[in-house]
N, C-alpha and C positions, 0 to 999 in steps of 0.2 A: 505493499500499499504506501510504501514511501521510500526515498534514496537514503541510503545509509550515508551520514555526513560524519561521523563520530572520528575523533582524533585519536592516536595511540601516542601517550607520552614518551619521551626518551627513556624515562625511569618510573616505569609502572610500579604501583605499590601492590604487595600481596593483599588477596582479599582476607580480612579479618572474620572468620568463620566459627559462630559459636552454635553447638548443638544443645538443644533442651530435651532430654530423654523422660521418656515417662508420659503415661496417658491415663488421667483419671477416670473413674466409673462415669462422673458425671459428663465428661469430654466424650468418652465412647456414647453415652446415651444421645446425647446432642446431636454428635453425628448421624446416629441410627435414624432419629427424629427427622433430620433434614433430608436425608437419603430417601425419605418417602412422602415427603411433603415439599418441600421448596423445589427438589430438583424435578419431579414431575411438572410441576407447575411452569417451571423455566423451559422445560421441554417442549411443554405446549404453548407458550408465547413463541419458542423458536419457529415452530411449524406456521404460525401467522401471525408474523410479527407487525402486520400492515394494521391488523385490526386495532379498534379504538379502545386499548387496554386501561384501566383505571389506575394507573401508575401513582397518583396522587393519594390513592387510599392508604398506602404504605406509610407515609409520613404522618398522615393522620391519626393511625393505629398509633403510630409512635409516641404520640402526645402522654401517653400513659407512663412513658419511660422519663420521669422526673429525674433533674440533677440530684448529685449526692447533697446530705443535710447542709445548710449553710451556703449553699451556693448564691450568689447575687446575679440576677441578668437582667439585661435592658434590650430593647430593640434597637439595631441602627440599620440605616438606609443608605446603602452603597448608589453608586448612579444608574445603575441597571438591575439591582437586585437588594433584597434582604439579607440581613446579617443579624446574629444575636451576639452580644457582648457578654462574655461569662467572667466573673470574678470568683474564685474559691474562697472556703474558709481558710482563715490561717494568715502566718505572715507572709507576703508576697516580695520578691525581688522585682526589680524594674525591668522583667523580662516579659514576653508575649508570645503567643502562638496564633499564628493564621490555620485555622483548619477548614478541610476540604473533604466534604463528607463521600462517601462511596454511593454505589446503587447503579454500575452499570451506566452511569450517565441519563439515567431513565426514570430514576425513583430514590425515594429517601429524602432526607433533608434535615432541617434543625430540629425538629422533634424526634425524630428517629436515632438521632446522634446525641441527642442532649447530655445523656446520662454517661454516656464512654468518653466524651469531650469533657464532661467535668470532673472526672475520675482522672483523666489525662492532665488536666488542668490543676488540680490538686496536688496530683503526684511531682508535678514539674514546678510548681510553685511559680505559676504564670497565669496572666488573664488571656482569655482566648477570646478571638474572633471567628465565630462560626459562620460559614458564608453558605447561603442557599443561593448558588449560582444556577444561570440559566441551563437548563436541560434540553436534551434531544427528546421527542423528534420536533419540538418547536424551533430548537436551535441549535445550532453547529457545535462542535466541540470548542472551535476558536471562541465563541461567546462565553463559556466556561472558563477560560483561562484568562479571557481579558477581565472578568468579575473577580478571579483571584488576584491579579495584579492591581485591580481597584481596591481591594482588602489590605494589600499590602502596602499601597500608597495610605489608606487610612491609617495605619500603626505609625507609619512614619510620620503623618502629619500630627498626631496626636502623642509625639515625644519619644516615640521608641526610636532609638536608633538600631540601626540593620544587624549590628553585631550581638543584640539583644531579642532579636526577633527569629523564631523557627517556624517554618512551614511544614505541615503534617497533615496527612489525608490517609485512607483507607481506600483499598479495592480501585475503583475508577479515581476517586481523591487522590489515591497515590500516583496514579498517572498525572493527575492535574499538579499534584507537589511540584514534581521535576519539570513539568512544562510551565508552570507559573514561574518557577525559579529561572529558567531559561529565558522566559520572555521578558523577565524583569531586567535580567543583566543585558538583555539585547537592546532594551529601552533605556541603558544606563543608568540604573538605579543600583544602588549599593547593594552587593551580596549579603544575604541574610547568614545568620550565625550555622544554619545547619536545616537539613530536610529529614523528616520522619517519614518512612512510608511503610503501613500495614497490609500485609497481602495484597502488594500493589500490581496493575495492570500497567506495563511499562512497553509493551509490542503490540500493537493493533494487528500485526500479521499473526493469524491464528495458527500458521503452519507448525512451528516449533511446540505450541502447547497442544496440538492434536497428534504430534507423533509420539510424545511421550507417554509413558506409562500411567503418569496421573490422570491423563484423560478418563481413562476407566476406574479412577480410584476415587476422585473428587466427590465429597459428600453434597457439594452443593451445584456446580454446573456440568449439566451434560454436555457432550460434543457438539450436538446441532447448535444449542445457543450460542457457543463461540464463533461459529461462523455467521451465523444470523447477525449477531451484534457488530460483527467488523463490516459486514454488506451494507448493515444500515447506517453505521457511521462513515462509511465511506460515499454513500448515495447523499447524505445529508450535507457532507462536507464540501462536495462538487457542484451542488446545485448554484447556478449562476455565473459557471466558468471558473468558480475558485478550485486551487489545487487540494488534493487529500492531506487529512492533518499527518503531520510527522510524529514519530513515536519517542519517547524520552532516550530510548536506547540506540535513537540514530542521531542523537544531538550532539553537539559540539560541547563537551562536558568539562573540559580542562579547567574552567573557572568555577564549577560548581562547588559549594560548601559540602563540609562533610555530612556523611549520610548513615543512619539506621535503617536497615531494611528488617522486617519480620515475615516471616511466613510458616505456614504449617508444610510438613512434609510431603503431605499426599494432595495438595492443592493443585488447582488446574494453573492457576497463576505462579505455583512455584517455580516453573520454569524461567518467568518473566522476572520474578525477585532474583534469582542466580545469574540472569544475563545481565542485568541493570547493575550488579554489584561488581561484575565482572569488567563492564564497560566504564563504571566510574574509577575503578582501580586501576584500569590500563591507560586512564588519562590523569593519573596521579592524583585522583582525590579519595581520601580517607573514606572507606565504607565498612560498617558492620553489618555483615549478615545474620541474622538468627533463624537458626531452624527448628521449628517447635514439633516435635515427633506428633503425628497423626492429628495434627490439629485442624479444626474445619477453617474455612475462610472466615477471616475477620474474628476469630475466636475472643478476641479482645473485649467484644461486644458484651459479652457473658462475663465479664470479670463480675466478681460479688457471688456467681454460681459456679463457674469454673475456678479452680484453683489457678490454672495456667493463664488464664486471662487476667487475673489478678497479678500473677508475678510478671508478665509479660509487661503490664502497663508500670510496675515498679521500674522495669529496665527502661522504659521509655524515659520516665521520670528522671531517673539516674542519666540517661544520654544528654537530656535538655538540660539539666542544671550544669552538668559538666561544659557542655556547648557554651553555655550563656554564665560562667562563675560570676560570683557576687564581687562586685569591685572593693578592694581594701583600701584605696587611696581616701 
């Protein structure tokens, strides 16, 4: 779907890879449930993606997933979309997170991700701007990227320096995390402190994913859905004679900030997480790849129920605090 433009660094860095072994009973039960509910639903969508699916219902159902106790929040209006400012309980440093939710660019939003975002915010001791970016099929992916850059500009305009801002997201939001960073750099904005991607999609080309054994093991995504989503994105992106979207793995990555990538070992997008970590390291960018044994797609959203999700969010908090240390001056 795109032409690779990535660059190799004369002194590439080795990938820092950490394996997290063990699968709890709760995690196995969740995978079993998703395999028999969400996966068949996504297979049905993939058969008829042109139908008017009520994708907005997902975020409405997510309204019941409130933030952790003590969280303060208020609405924010960006030029083309809504956002929510989340302030966690406790002492905060002068750091901020720009968060971009997942949902295959089609669904989910502020409501569905509020609880997970508030947990990440609290563990990171950072306030967070959770962006409800424009989604397909009404808008191409470049609109979502533009909304993310607007969110980054909002943080800069409200007193947060770039070295105190981390851009983060899950699934499709992981794709946007890297694309927003690349676009911000292209526009001459200062480099953020770090990127954090949870179960990220990083390559719109489905070939590598479908050729991997995980294509039959993933508890969430059926094979049919991967190809259907790629074709839908390309069709929307090329309307009006525009070029199709590029993928983060094909970007010029040498100026990117350090990154943390988390993925489950049997996810459909495990291949994407691994490839992105390799491309960043080849470009000389420090990247930590965490592989969590047999965890489902964006298992961090079940923190509080899954011990692995709780631990993963603690790892995210550790990484963000280290990337944005408190000034001693």
